[in-house]
N, C-alpha and C positions, 0 to 999 in steps of 0.2 A: 359587208361593205355596202351592198345594195340597200339593206335596211337603214343604214346610217344616212345614205343619200336621200332616201325616201322620207325619213324623219326630218331631215334638214329642210327638204322642199316643203313639206306640210307645215312645219313651224314658220317658215318664211311666208308661205301663203296666208296662214292665219294672222300673222303679225301685220301683213299688208291689208287685211280686211278690217282692221280695227277702224272705227269711225274717227275722223279727224276732229280735234277740238274746235268748237265753234266760238270764235271771238265775239265780243260785244259789237253790235252794230251801232251806227250813229243814233238810231232810234232808241236802242237800249240805253245808251249813255244819256240821252235827253230825258228818258223816262226816269232814270235813277236820279238825275240832277233835279227833276221836278219834285221829287219827294222832299228834298231840303226846302224848296220854295213853299210847298204845301205845309210843311211842319212850321216854318217861320210864320206864315200867314195865320195858321191855327193858333199859335202862341200869341200873336198880336191881337187876335179876336177873342182870346180867353175861351177857346172852343176845345174842350177836352175830347169830344167825339171826333173832331177833325184831326186832332193829334193822333188819336188811336188808329185812325184810318190809314196812316202811312206805315203801320206795323202789321206784320203777320199775326194771326191769332195766337201762335205759340212763341211770339217774339220775347226777347229779354232786353231790358234797358238797364244800364249800369251807371247811374248818376254818381257824382262825387259825394262822399261823406254820408251815404245812406245805403240801405240795402237795395239790392236789385229788385226791379219790378218784373215779374214773370207773367207773360200773357198780355194780349192787348187790352183786356178788361182791367187788369191791375195797373197797366200803364195809364189808361184812361182815368181810373180812380185817383192815381197819384197826381195827375195834372189837374183834375177837378178840384182836389183839395188845395193844391197850390194856387189855383185861380181864385178860390174862395177867400184866400188870405187878403186879397185886395191889392196885389202888386200891380202897379200901373206901368205897363211896358209901352215905351214910345217908339223904340226901334229894335228890330231883331233880324239878323241876317245869318245865313249859312253860306259859306263859299267853298264849293268843292275844289280841292287842290289836285286830287288824283282819283279817277274812277277807272277801274280795270277789272277784268274777270273773263270767264268763258263758261260755256255750257250751262247757262242759267244761274250761275253763282258769281257774285261780284263783291267788290268792296268800294266804299266811298269814304275818302279821307279828306278832311278839310278843317276849316276854322269857323268860328262863330263870333258874333259881336252882339251885345245886348246893352240897351240903355233903358233904365226904368227907375221908378220910385217905389222902394219897398214900403210896407205899412209902417207908420210912425216916423217916416222921414219926409222932409220937404224938398230936398235937392236931389236931382237925378244922379244915379251912379252908373258907371260904365264897367262892364265885364267883357273880357275877351277870353277865348279858349280854343280848344281843338277837339275834334271828334273823329271817330271811325265807326262806320256801320258796315255790317255784312248784309248784303241784299240778295234776295232770291226771286227768280221768276216763279210766279204762281201758276197753277194749272190753267187759269184763264188767260195767261200771257202777261199779266201785269207784274210789276216789280214792287216788292215791299221790303221794308227793313225787318231783319230777323234778329239781329244783335247790334246793339249800339252802346258805345261807351263814350263819355265826354267828361271834360274837366276844364277848370279855369286856369288861366295863366297867372292870376293874382296869387301871390304867396299867402299862406295862412298867417294870421297875426301871431307875432312872437310874444311869449310871456314876458312881462316886465320884471 
């Protein structure tokens, strides 16, 4: 009986010594939100290096209707290729709807809106959609996207 009581005491003590989860601070949320702002500004400037700067080196981006880009270098190259096509972006915004997490790991879920003129077109088009990003605090204390997936709200064209 004494051994059972001692075991229960030790287990209770060890459980009480576990560190509490650390929620996101207001500064963390602001830093995560700023990634979306930086990403949008980089897209407006056709700056593939600035796009890649919001991603961790081992990040993955999963755009619609194409393979995933793995690593910030591949993400940079994907955007550089896209920018070289000559799309003229006039507006691009990301709006965080929900940011939550703890202990250096978070998610950012939101919507995006884009207005631009693709090559060969003369009139602007508008696209809207949604995204979700997994965000990690890096060793230097900064936050970077590690996994992002996004898609459009526009239905695919139907065959005639």
